[in-house]
C-alpha positions in Angstrom: 0.0 0.0 0.0 1.3 3.4 -0.9 1.5 6.0 1.9 -0.5 8.3 -0.4 -3.6 6.2 0.3 -3.8 8.1 3.6 -4.2 11.8 4.3 -2.2 14.4 6.2 -5.4 16.0 7.4 -8.3 14.0 8.8 -12.0 14.8 8.6 -13.1 15.0 12.3 -16.4 16.2 13.6 -16.2 19.3 15.8 -18.9 17.6 17.9 -16.7 14.7 18.9 -16.6 15.6 22.6 -20.4 16.2 22.6 -21.0 12.7 21.1 -23.3 10.5 23.2 -20.7 7.7 23.2 -18.1 10.1 24.6 -20.5 11.1 27.4 -21.2 7.5 28.0 -17.5 6.9 28.2 -17.2 9.6 30.9 -19.8 7.9 32.9 -18.2 4.5 32.4 -15.0 5.9 33.8 -16.7 7.3 36.8 -16.1 10.9 35.9 -12.3 10.5 36.4 -11.0 13.3 34.2 -7.4 11.9 34.0 -8.6 8.6 32.8 -11.1 10.3 30.4 -8.3 12.4 28.9 -6.1 9.3 28.5 -8.9 7.4 26.9 -9.7 10.2 24.5 -6.0 10.5 23.5 -6.0 6.7 22.7 -9.1 7.2 20.6 -7.6 10.3 18.8 -4.3 8.5 18.2 -6.2 5.6 16.7 -8.3 7.9 14.5 -5.4 10.0 13.3 -3.1 7.1 12.6 -5.8 5.4 10.6 -6.4 8.5 8.5 -2.6 8.9 8.0 -2.2 5.3 6.8 -5.5 5.0 4.9 -6.6 2.0 6.8 -8.1 1.2 10.2 -5.3 0.8 12.7 -5.6 -0.8 16.1 -5.1 1.3 19.2 -2.0 -0.8 19.9 -0.5 0.0 16.5 -1.5 3.7 16.6 -0.5 4.7 20.1 2.7 6.8 20.1 5.6 5.6 22.2 4.8 8.2 24.9 1.2 7.1 25.4 0.6 4.0 27.5 -2.1 1.7 26.2 -4.2 1.0 29.2 -6.3 -2.2 28.6 -9.1 -1.1 31.0 -9.4 2.2 29.0 -9.4 0.2 25.7 -12.2 -2.1 27.1 -14.2 1.0 28.1 -13.8 2.5 24.5 -15.0 -0.8 23.1 -17.9 -1.1 25.6 -19.3 2.3 24.6 -18.8 1.7 20.8 -16.0 4.2 20.1 -13.7 1.3 19.1 -14.8 -2.1 17.8 -13.9 -5.5 19.3 -10.7 -5.6 17.2 -9.7 -2.2 18.9 -10.2 -0.2 15.7 -12.5 2.6 14.7 -15.8 0.9 13.9 -16.2 0.0 10.2 -19.5 1.9 9.7 -18.1 5.1 11.2 -14.8 4.7 9.3 -16.4 4.2 5.9 -18.9 7.0 6.5 -16.0 9.5 7.0 -12.9 8.1 5.2 -14.8 6.8 2.2 -16.2 10.1 0.9 -12.9 11.9 1.6 -11.0 9.3 -0.4 -13.5 9.5 -3.2 -13.2 13.3 -3.3 -9.5 13.1 -3.6 -9.5 10.5 -6.3 -12.1 12.5 -8.3 -9.8 15.5 -8.1 -6.8 13.4 -9.2 -8.8 12.1 -12.2 -10.2 15.5 -13.2 -6.7 17.1 -13.0 -5.4 15.2 -16.0 -5.0 17.4 -19.1 -4.6 15.6 -22.4 -3.5 12.4 -20.7 -0.8 14.3 -18.8 -0.9 15.1 -15.1 -1.3 18.8 -14.1 1.9 20.6 -13.1 1.4 20.1 -9.4 1.2 16.3 -9.8 3.8 13.7 -10.6 3.6 11.1 -13.4 1.7 8.8 -11.2 -0.9 11.5 -10.5 0.3 12.1 -7.0 1.9 15.3 -5.6 5.7 15.1 -5.4 6.0 16.7 -2.0 6.5 20.2 -3.3 9.5 19.3 -5.5 9.8 21.2 -8.8 8.6 19.4 -11.9 11.7 18.7 -14.1 11.3 17.7 -17.7 7.5 18.1 -17.6 6.3 19.0 -21.1 4.5 22.1 -20.0 6.8 23.3 -17.2 9.9 22.9 -19.4 8.7 25.7 -21.8 10.4 29.0 -21.6 8.0 31.8 -20.3 6.9 34.5 -22.7 8.1 38.0 -21.9 5.7 39.9 -19.7 6.4 43.3 -21.3 4.2 44.2 -24.2 4.8 47.2 -26.5 2.7 50.3 -25.8 1.5 53.0 -28.2 1.7 55.6 -25.5 4.6 57.9 -25.5 6.8 58.5 -22.5 8.8 61.7 -21.9 12.3 61.3 -23.4 13.9 62.0 -20.0 12.4 58.9 -18.4 13.2 56.5 -21.3 16.9 57.3 -21.8 19.4 54.7 -20.6 21.1 55.5 -17.3 24.9 55.8 -17.1 25.2 52.0 -16.5 23.1 51.2 -19.6 19.9 50.2 -17.6 16.6 51.1 -19.1 14.5 53.6 -17.0 10.9 52.7 -17.9 8.7 49.9 -19.1 7.9 51.8 -22.3 11.6 52.1 -23.1 12.0 48.4 -22.4 9.1 47.7 -24.8 10.7 49.8 -27.5 14.0 47.9 -27.1 12.2 44.6 -27.4 10.2 45.7 -30.5 13.4 47.1 -32.1 15.1 43.7 -31.4 12.2 41.9 -33.0 12.3 44.1 -36.1 16.0 43.5 -36.5 15.4 39.7 -36.5 12.3 39.8 -38.7 
């Protein structure tokens, strides 16, 4: 499985702590705020790790090294339905949140193709190359067109004369230099 099957940002409800199952967990733990915080950290670690990896992870796989997995807290999370019996986010909840996010991303990837080529911000496999510049891409390899266009407006001669070091003092003077160069070639 590619690490790109997961996400760097998870879809999480802002109502998580108001959820009835979370309230039930609080009651199950006897109102012990320390244990409640620990249980919620285990739940969040499981949720975020699953989103990152693109698959449901167990609380034991997901817990960071600094977070002790307390079996009693895991049992309470299972009892109230925040984790399933395999100590993962319940399948119904997981597919309801992760599935649509995955589909949106895949739809964006498919719609980003232009003439069979990936857009500039994606690699050849249709995935973002971690911000690295696209080298030898058929579109990005083109030389940019000059942004200065000739103007019919006249500029006072004092502003368009070259300075002592040969630099051009105005955009209009630059345009005239470009036009003159094009006329010489053509």
